[in-house]
N, C-alpha and C positions, 0 to 999 in steps of 0.2 A: 354534633352527635352522628354525623353521617359516616364517620370512619370507625364507628364502634362495631365490634363483632361479638359473637357469643363468647369467644375466648377472653375478651376484655374483662369480663365479670365472673369468670369461672370460679374464682376463690371466694367470692362473697354471695353468689346467687344461690337460690334453693336448688334442690336436685331437679334435673331434667327428668321428664317422664321415663326415659330409657334407663335411668338409675334407680327408679322407685322400687321395682320388684326385688332387686338385690337387697335394698335396705329393709324391705318387708321381711325377708328371710332372716336377716340379722336381728330384727326387732323381736320376732316371735321366738327366736332361739335364746334370747337373753333371759337369765333367771329372774330379772326384775319384772318382766312382763306378766308373769303369772300372778304376782302380787298386785299389780295394777288392775288386772282383770277381776281379781277377788274384791277389790274395793269398788270398782266401777259397776260391775254386773254380777253381784253375788248370787242372784236368783237364777242366772242363766248358765247353761252348760258352756264351758269355755272352748271345747274343741271345735265346734262349728264356727266360732268367732275366729279362732286361729286359722282354720282352713280358708275362711273368706279372706283374711288378710294376706295369706300366702298367694292369693290370686289377684291381688291389687297391682295395677300396672301404671297408675297415674296419680298425681297429687290430688286431682279432683276426686278420684275414687276413694283415696285414703281419707279425705276430709268428709265426704258424704257418708261413707260406710262405717268409719270408725270415729273420727274426731268429733263430728257433730253429735252422735249419740253419747260419746264420752263426756263432752262438755255439758250436755243437757243432764247427764247423770250426776255430775258434780254439783250443778245448780240445784237439782231436785233433792240431793242428799244434804247440802250444806247451806242452802238459802231458803228464804221464805217467799221468793218470787223474783222475777226479772221483768222490769219495765223499760220502755225506751221512748224516745221522742225524736222527731226530725227526719226519720228515715224515708217517709213518704215523699219528701221533696227531692230525693236523690234521683239522678238520671242513670238508668241501668246501662246506658251505652257509653258513659264517661268513666275515665279513670280519675281517682281522687287520692290526695295525700291526707290521711287522717292524722292530725297532730293532736295528741291526747295527753291529758294528765296521767300520771303513772303511779298506781298504788299496789298492784300485784304483778310479780315478774311475768307470769304467763297468762293469767286469766283476763286481764284487761283486754288484750288483743284477741284472745280465744273466744271470749263472749261476743266481741264484735263480729266474728266470723259466723256465729250462730244467728245473729240478728240479720246480717247480710243474706244468709241462706234463707231465713224465714221471710225476708222481703224480696225473694226471688232475684237476688243480685249475685254476681260473682264474688267469691271471697277475695280478700286482699292479701298481699304479701305482708310479712310481719318482721320487724327488726328484732335481732337477737344478738346480744353482745358476745363477742368472742370469749370473754371471761366466763361465760356460762356454759360453754361447750366443753364440759369437763370429762366426757367419755363418749365412746362411739354410739352408745345407746341414745344418749341425749341428742347427739348430732343427727342421728338417723331420724328420730322423732321430729326434731325441729326442721331439718331441711326437706323432709317429706311433707311437711305441713306449710310449705311456702315461706319459710323463714329465710331472710337474707341476713348476712353477717355484718354487724357493725364492729370493725376491728378496733380494739382498744390499743392505741399506739403508744410507743415508748418515747421516741425522739421527736423533735420538732419536724424534721424532714419526713419521717414516717407519717406523722399526723397530717401534714399537708397532703401528701400523696394519697393516703387512705381517705381523707375527706373529699378530695376531688373525685376519686373513684366512686365513692358512695353517692356524691351529688350527681355525677353523670349517670349512674345506674338508676337512680330514682327519676331523673328527668326523662331518660329513655323509656322507662317502664310506663310512666304516666302520660307523657306527651305523645310519644310515638306508638306505643303498644296499647294504650288506652286501658291499662290495668291499674288497680288501686294498691296502695301501700299504707301500712300503719307505722307510725314512729312516735316515740315518747317525746314530750316537750322539753325534756332535760335528760342528762346522763344519769341513769339509775332512777330508782323510785323516789317519790317524794316521801321522806320519812316523817316530817313534822306536820303534814297536812296543809302546808303552805304552797299551793301549786303555782308555779311561775315558769313561763317559757324562757329558755336560755337563748340569748342572742347568738351564741355560737352555732346553734342549730340553723338559724336563718342565714347566717354567713356561709355555712356549709352548703345550704340549698342554693344560694346565689352563685356559688363558685362556677358551676357548669353552664350558667346562662350566658348568652352572647348579647343580651339586650340591656335595658335599664333595670335597676333593682325592682321597680314596680312591675315591669313586664315579666321579669324572670320569676318573681314570686307568683304573680297571677297565673302564669302558664301551668303551674303545678296543681291548680284546682284544690287549694288547701281547705279542708273541712276541720275546724276546731271540734274536738270531741271531749266530752266530760264523762268520766266513770266515777260512780259514787257507791260506796258500800256502807250499809248501816253499821256494821261492825268491821273495823279496819283489819285487813289481812295482815298477819304477822305483827300485830301491834306490840306484843311483848318485846320482840327482838328489835323493833324500831325504837322503842323507849330506851333500851340498853345502849344502842348505838349512839343515839343523840346524847345520852348522859355522858359517855366517855369522850365524845367529840367536844362537848361543852367543857368538861373538867380538865382534860389533858390534851385536847386539840386533835386527837386521832382515835380511830377505832380499828383494831386489827381483826379481820374476820377469821373465824376458825376454819379448819379444813372442811370442805363440803358444805359450808354454811349456806351458800347460794342454792345448792341443791335441796337442802333442808327447807329453805324458804319456799321453794317451788312446791314441795310436798305439803308443807303446812298451809300454803295458799289453797291447795286442792281440798284439804280435809277439814280446815277450821270453819266454824259457823260464821256466816256472813250477814244473816238477817236479810233485809231487802237489798237488791242491786238495781241500779238505774244507769242506763247509758243514753246520753243525749248528744245529738250532733247538730251543729249549726249550719248556716248557709255557707256557700263558697266565699272565702275571704277575698275581698276586692281591695287592692292597694291603689289609692289614687295616684295619678301621674305626678301630682305636686310633691309626692314623697321623694321623687328623684332630685328635687332642688335641695334637699337636706344633705348634710354630711353623712357618709355611710353609716357610722356608728349610731347617730341620732335616728336615722331611718329604721334600722333594725330594732332599736329600742321601741320605737312607736309601733312597729308591726307586731313585735312580741306582746306589747301591752294590749293591742287590739285582739290578738288571739286569746290572751288571758281573760279579757272582758267577756268574750263569748263562752269560754269554759266556765267562768263563774256564773253567768246567766243560766246555763243549762245544768249546773250541778244541783242535784237533788239533795236538799238538807233534810236530815232526819231528827227525831227528838233528841238523839244522843248529842248532836251538834249544839243544840240549844241548852241542854243540861250541862254539858262541859263548859260552855261559855259562862253560864251563870255561876258555876262553881269556881271556875278559874278567876273570874273577876269579882267574885263575892257580891253578886247582885241577884235580883229577882226580875230582871228586865224581861226575860222571855219565859217566865213560869207558865204563861197561858199556852205555850207551844208543846207542853208535855204534861203527863199525869204523874202523880206520886208513885204509882206502880211502875211506870217507865223509868223514873229516876232510881227507884230501888233496884230494878233489873240492871241498870247501868252501873250502879255502885257495886253490886255483886260481881258483875263482869270485870270491873276494874280490879277488885280484890283478887279475883282468880288470875288475871293476867300478871299482876305484880307479885303474887305469892311466891315466896322462896328467894326473891332477889335480895342480895346483901347490900346493895348500894343504898344511899340516903333515901329513905322512904318519901319524905316531903318533896324532894327534887324529882323523884320518879313520878309522883302523882301530878306534879305541875306539868311535866313533859307529856304525860299521858293525856291530861285534860286539854293541853294545847293542840295536840294532834287533831282532836275533834273540834275544838273551838276555832281554829284558824280558817276552816272552810266558811263558817258563818261570818267571821271578820272580813274575809275577802268579798263575800257576797254583799255585805253592807257597804263596804268601801266602793264597790262597783256600782251599787244603786245610787250612791251620792254623786258619781261622776256624770 
């Protein structure tokens, strides 16, 4: 990493502070921004907010003066509360790589920033897929908010080059600069509620290391992170996507569908939200004796175990499990009123869909049941 320069990462790194103010001017000039302010702060006059943003000159200022209040507003408007666990064990002077299950395109990482702020820690950088950078407004919001770019590669050659660049970027950020980063455990959101860490992620992280696989992974101070929503963000669209992938093997997204998922994630009701972080992942040196593929599988399984342990289960998870498997095994974990609320919610989410209703209901229930299934399997091991 000694030969790396600022220019090495210029295409994937967030905006430098010298670029922030120009981005602020573009953000407030965009017609979408007024609508965002109406949703976030309907009770406040907007011109003072705009004037404040025009005078922002760093990513930290942007996060503290706008993003932190904005995410708190989303939580207050669309959730019944936010809880967390594990943050008191983090060292404020260390850089960490938070490897997280992924349920909402933006909010998973955005809520982490609020919790880091509330625990008097520096915010982390955040991964953002290049496929989501659909216009200049989204790019400016993201890159001003410490988002680094994960390039979705086309060819094998491009994939290798981009993976090595990203691996080097994260290692430099965490090991040398002592800053933290958030990255999802897999490419894209978990649509079916079955959270598992992709071995490709760990192979990417190992690429830039010059030591053994155990040492390379340990150097990154990996913190497994669990995000849990009582009511799954964008559940309706997830059900439809799974349906077509199951029936015909693929699902073709509509134009601007990712952008709509971001907006729906902001506005839809979420019930309770919980984020739990585990301890730093420690890979034993004996892992180096294993063949590389077996080693990354074991490391991925270890991350999954911590994510399952810290995942907060809600009454909806138990209700869905009992309904899907036609059992009363967990009826003591919820009330009849909670079950009726869940049934009404399912009816609302699936209303108007023309696909096979029985199949849609099975998919819907499994999204919630899988979290409980993984928790039980983990407890048995």
